[in-house]
N, C-alpha and C positions, 0 to 999 in steps of 0.2 A: 884624324878628321872625321870621319866618321864617332867615336867618342866622344866628341867635342861636340859634334852638332845632338846627340842624345843627349847630352848634358844639359846643353841648349833647351833642348824642349822640355825636358822634365824642370827648370827653373821658372820656365814661360807656362808651361802646362797648359803646351802644345801638344795634340795627339797622344795626349794624357786623361784617362778617365777616370776624376776624384773621387774616392766614395768615402761620404761622413757616416754611415751607418756602420754597425759592429759586422755586419758577414754580405755586405755591398746589396742591401735591399733597395738602397735608393736607384741605384744602378738597374735594377731587376723590374723595377717600376715604368720607368722612361718610355718605352714603347706602346703602352698603354695610357699613356696621358697627354696633356698637352704640352707644348714645347715649355712657355710663357705664358703668363697670364694668369694658372689655375689657382684654384682655391683648398685649402686642405684645413683639417680639423686634428692637431695633434692631442689624444690624450693620455697623460702622463709626460707630458713632453723632455721632462727631466731639466736638459740643458741646452741652449741655443747652437751650441754646435758639436759639442761632444756626444757620439752614438745616437747621433740625430736621422733619423729617417726621413728629415725637409728641410735640413738647411740646405742641402744641394739645390733644392726644387725653389727655396726661398733667395740662393742665387742668380736663378733664373727668371727672378721678374714674380713667383709667387709669391702669394700672402693668406693668412687665415687666421684663425682661434687656436691660442697653446694653452693648455689645462694643466694646473700642476698644483697641488697641496703644498709644496714648498713653497715660503712665503718668499725666501731669498734668491726668487727666478726672476722675479719681479723686472728686479734690477738691471739683470744681465740681458734678457728680454728686450729692454728698452733701450740698451747701447748696439746690442747687434742685431739686433733685430727688429726696430723703431715701425714696421709696417705691418707686423703681427698684433693682433690682440691678445696679450697673456689675463689669462683670467686664474688666482689662485681660489680651488676651487677640488674636492673629492667628486667625481663620477660615479655614482650608484643608485639604490633603489632606496627607498623611504625617507628620504630626507631628515632631518634633525643633524647632530652631531655623532664624530667617530674619531679614536685615537688616531693620531699619525704617526709613527714609530720613522725617527731619523736617526740614520747611521755615521758613521765618517766615509765611507765610502757612499757616497747618498746616489748613487745608482741600484743602492738597494732599498732606498725608502719604502715604507710599504704600509698600509692600512690590514692588512690578511695576518692572524694573530700566527696561523700556521706557518707563514712567510718570516715571521720576525723570528722563532726559535731554530731556523735552518740557518737567516743570515747572521743567526749571532756566531755562527762557526766561520763564518769567512772576513766580516767584518765587527767592529765593535759599534753597538749600541751608543748612541750621545742622549739622545733625548726622546719627550714624546709631547704631542699636545693635541687640544682636540680642532677638528676642522668640520667644517659644513659641509655635508652633503648635500647635491643637487644631480639632479638629474641630465642627464644628454637632452633629452627632448627639451627642458626648461631651459641651456644653455643655449641650445642652436635654434629656439624660436621663432627668431625672425631671418632664419637662412635660408633660399632658397635654391641652392647648388653646392653643389661639394665632389669635387675632384677624386678627392685623398681623404679617407679617416685613417688614422696608425691612433691602436690602440698600444701600450703600452702601462697596466696598471696591478704590474706585482703582484698575481694571485687572483685579482677582484676583474679581472678582463671579461668574461663571459655576463659579469653584472651590468657593468659601464653598458655592454650593445645590448642588456634587455630592459635598459632604464630609455629606452631609444624607441619614439613611437614609427619611425623610418618611412616619415611623411616624404622627405627628400632622401633619395638612396643616392650613397657615396658609387662612383666608377670602381675605385679601388681601395681596398680595405687592406691595411697589414694588422697582423692582430699575433700577440704572443701565443702560439697554440699552434700544437701540433694534429696531423691528421688523424681523426678518428675521435679526437675529443668533443664535449659537450658544446667548445664552443666552434668546433668546425661543423658539428650536426647542426647546431643553431645557422649557420651561416648559410648552409645547405639552401634550410628550411626557407631562406630569403631569397634563395634563386641568385645564392654566387657558386662560383665555380673557385677551385684551388689550381693556380696556374704557377705557381712558385713558391718553394720551401727553400729554407734556411738551418742553420741550426737551433736558432732562439723562432723562428717567425714562419706564421706562413701566410700569403698574397692569395688576396681572393679578388676576382672581377664578378663585376655584374652580369647576369644573365640577359638583362633588362637594355644592356647599351651605356 
């Protein structure tokens, strides 16, 4: 009987905390964020569901801005996350255009030439095309509140953070960086403390509340 009850709970999702992140980041951040109605910014969002640090929040009634250079993703977000605003752009400094490299496994897509050579050993490079570079300040110009900033820019995470004016400080930041890295030192200087660490990401909380 207990086995049947356990199976029913698994099927219905009762008593089960399901993570959509690669390493459970979406569960780690829950105690530090509003249960419902929050706002996120997801830079390098990749996919509306797969490996997403924000999809669980969306299911909880959140919405936000999701940004990625991959022109194929707009349609997927309109279908699976219609409340989000998808912006096709690469975030960085300097404006203009850069070459976007697209792989068979699209989770490896990048603008960083150093990453391209490394990723070629893992998956096939399919194509490349120019994309517009916009600063995070420009994209978020009209936003006055951010609960969560998620950054996964495949080698350009520090540049993404440096392109922001920090007029509005996110409460929590998830970024693909390790303790002691330039990204970690940058966020420490902005008043953030490390509160979580996974295989891929560091999670920071604003000291300003």
